N, C-alpha and C positions, 0 to 999 in steps of 0.2 A: 471409389469412396463417395458415398452419398452425403447429402446435406446433414443428415442426423449425426453421422460419424464426425463430420467437420465440427459440429457444435459440441460434441462430446470432447473432442480434442481441445477446443477452445476452453471449455469448462475445466478440463484437467490442467491446462496451461495456467489459467487464472488461479486455480487452487495451489499449484506449485509455486507461483510467484508470491501468493499470499502467505504460504507456509515458509518460504525462504526468509521472510522478514524476522521470524523468530530465531532462526539460525544466526542471522546478522546481529541481532540484539544480544544474543547469548555470547557470541564470540567477542563483541565489543565490550561487554560487561566483564568477561573473564580477563581480557587484556588490561582493563582499567582497574580491576579488583574492586569494582563498585557497580551498582546497577545504573546503566545509562541507556539512552535511546538515540542511536545515531541517525543522521539524515537519511541514510540508506534504508532504514526501517520504514520511514514514511514514504520513500519512493517505491519500495516493494509493496507497501500497503496500497498506495495509489494505483500502481500497475495491476496488481492482483485484484483489487476491488473493482476497478473499471472493467477488467476482463470478465470477472464473475458477474458484474451487473449486466453486461452484454448477454452472457449466457442465461441469466435469470429472466431478462426481457424476452429472449427467444423462447424460453420454457413457459413464459407467462405465469411466473410464480410470484404472487404479490408479497409474500412474507420475505422471500429472498431479495426481491427488488427493494423493498423498504429498508431492509438491513444493510444491503450494500450501498444504497443511495445515501443513507445517513452517514455511513462510514466514510464515504468519499468526501463529504463536507469536512469531517474532522481531519482527515489526512491532508487536504489542501490547506486548511487553516493552520495546522502545525508547520507545514512547509513555509507558509507565509510568515509565521512568527520566527522561524529559523532564519529566513532571508532578511527580515527586519533587524534581527539581532546581529547578523553578520555585517550589515551595512553600518549599524551604530558602532560596532567594534572598529571597523575600518575608518570611520570618521574620527573617532577619538584617538586612534593611533597615529594620525597625521600630524 
């Protein structure tokens, strides 16, 4: 397997992780009977986005790089907000 195929596999892995987030969100919403976005959605977004960014950098695709780079900021920010909310809930329940 040459380097080109390794990068194709990395790109496909990133796309699979990125796509899995929609499955996670759909299942969580169906269980809750309302639209929700679970923490796992943001974790899959982060993992898939980072992997796809690595692939985009390898391919030197500026459109793909900007898109995934901007998305990573949003995913990390949402995880930070979730973490802060969890900490506040723990403090108020003591």
